[in-house]
N, C-alpha and C positions, 0 to 999 in steps of 0.2 A: 518375487517376493520371498523372504525367509520365513521358514516355519518355526513354530515354537516345538519344544522337545519335552515330552512327558517320560521322566524316569520313574520306575517302579521295580518293586521287588517280587511281583506275583502274588503277594499275600491277599486276603479278602479285601482288607481296606484299600489296597492299591488298585486292585481290579474294579472296585466300586468307584473311586475317584477317576479311573481312566474313563469309564463310561460316562461320568458327568462331564469330563473335560471334553470328550468327542461331541457330547450334546451340546455344550456351550460354543465352541470354536469350529467344530467340523473336522472330521478326520483328514480332510484333504489339506488342512492347514496345521497338520501335527505330525511330528515324528514321535513314534512310541518306541521306548527301548526298556526292556525287561533285563535288569542288569544281573539277575541271576540266570538269565539264559545267554547274555552277551557280556560277559565279565571283562573283555577288552575295552568296553565303553566306560569302566568305573573311573580311569583317569580322566576322561573327558567331562565326567559329570562332575568330578571333584574340582577340576580347573574351572569349571562354570560356576561354581559356589553353591552346589549341591551338597547339604550337610545331612539330610535325612530323606527318605523317600516315603509316600510318592511326593514328586517335585514337579513343577512346570518351570522350564526356562523359557521365557518369552522370547520372540523374534529380536527383541532389542537387549537381550542378555540379562534382563531382571530375572530373579529365582523367587517362585513363590512355592513355599513349602505347605503342604496340603495335609491336615488330619494326621500328624506325626504317626508313622507307622514302624519305621526302623532307621536307626542312624547309620551313617554309612560305614562306621566302624563294625556296626553288627553285620551289616551285608558283607563286608570284606572278609570278615571271620578273622 
């Protein structure tokens, strides 16, 4: 079974959303990517359709943007 991927930028909004997503779907069903710590995953997030973080990409490939924290342009700098 594929896992969902949660992309975030380490800010307080993102960390709070990460906790909520883990509680909702379970950490075992989730890949967590802090793109400020793992910048080589930014192209992957953009290809998946992530426009802002925090965002959840479901196992089906749907992108759910959560509580706008930062645009990808802001994260990339």
